[in-house]
N, C-alpha and C positions, 0 to 999 in steps of 0.2 A: 328792608333788609333782604339780602338774596338768600335763596335757600341753597342747600348742598345739592349738587346734582350726583345723585346715587348711582345711576346707571347709564351708559352709553354703549349702544350696539353698533358696530360697524361705522363709527363717526355720527351717529344720530342719537340725541338726548332723548331719554324716556320721560314720560311724565313722573310727577312725584308719587313714589309708592304708598300706599294705605300700610302696608307692613313690609319689612326689611329685615331679614336675619341672615348674618353671615356665620357660618361654621366651617372649622378645619377638622379634617380626618386624616387618619395614617393608612397607607395600604400595606399589608402585610405579606409576606412570602408565604406559600404552601407550608414551608417548614416551621412556621410559627404554631405554637399551641402548647400543651402541657407535657412536660418531659415525663419519663418513667419515675422519677424521684418525686413527682407531684408538683414541681415548680412550673411557673409559666415562662415560656420563653418567646421573645417576639424578634422576628428577623423583618426589619422594615425595609421595603423596597422604596417608599416614597412618603415623606411626611408634609403634613400642611396643605393637603388637597382642599381647595376652597369648593364650598357649596353655599349657594345663596337662595334662600326661599323668598319669595316677595309675592305681593298682590297688588292689584292696581283697580281703580274705578275709572272706565276710559270711555271715550265715544265710539261709534262705530268705525271711524276712521282709523283710531288706534287699535281696535280689535283686528281689524284686517292686517295692520302693519305687524303687530305682535304675532299673527298667525303665520305671516311670511317668515319672519325671523324664526319661528318654531319649526319650520319645515326645512330650515337650512343645516347642513351637516356640521358646520362650525361658525361660530360667531365671535368676533374681536370685541371683547367686553372691557371696558373701563368701568371700575367699580369702586365704591366708597369702603375701604377697608376700616371696620370697626375695632379693630385691635390697634391699628397705628394711626388712624384718623387721617389716612392719606388716600389719594386716587391711585389705584394699581390697575394693570392691564394684564390680560391674560386670554388664552383661547377657551371657549366654553361651548356647551351645547344645552338645549332647552329638555327638561324631563317633567313629566307629570303635568302637562299643560291642561287647564281647566278654564272654561269660559261660562258665564251665566248671566242672564238678564237680571239686572239689579233693579231697574224701574224702566217701565214703559214711558216714552215720551213721543212727542210728535217728530222727533229727529232720530228715529231708529233705536231709540233707547240708550240708557246707561248701562254699561256691561262691567262685570267683575271678572278679571282675569288672574289667574295664580298660577305659578310654575315655580320649578327649582332649576337654576343654572348650576351645571356640574363642570368642573375644570378637567381638561384632558391630561 
């Protein structure tokens, strides 16, 4: 049975993630907030901005590839939308990139990499 391809960066399929969370947020204008009457006013600039938090256990080769993607200002990302269960595509960037040695091996180790993808 084939697995779901959760992430694809610029046409390259990424390995199966250890964790994968998709969140949607809204961008509010500066005019949003509490009114003098004490009620909440929301002036939305944009709704449904995608954020994906994920982590991977990868080889040194994939650690290098992910580090290169991290340094790019913009990535075309195809991702598995957990709300619609469909593949969607958007422009994103990587934030909060962390890497650490999971296990020392004779092949330069097994690495844990985690980051958050944020939609432009």
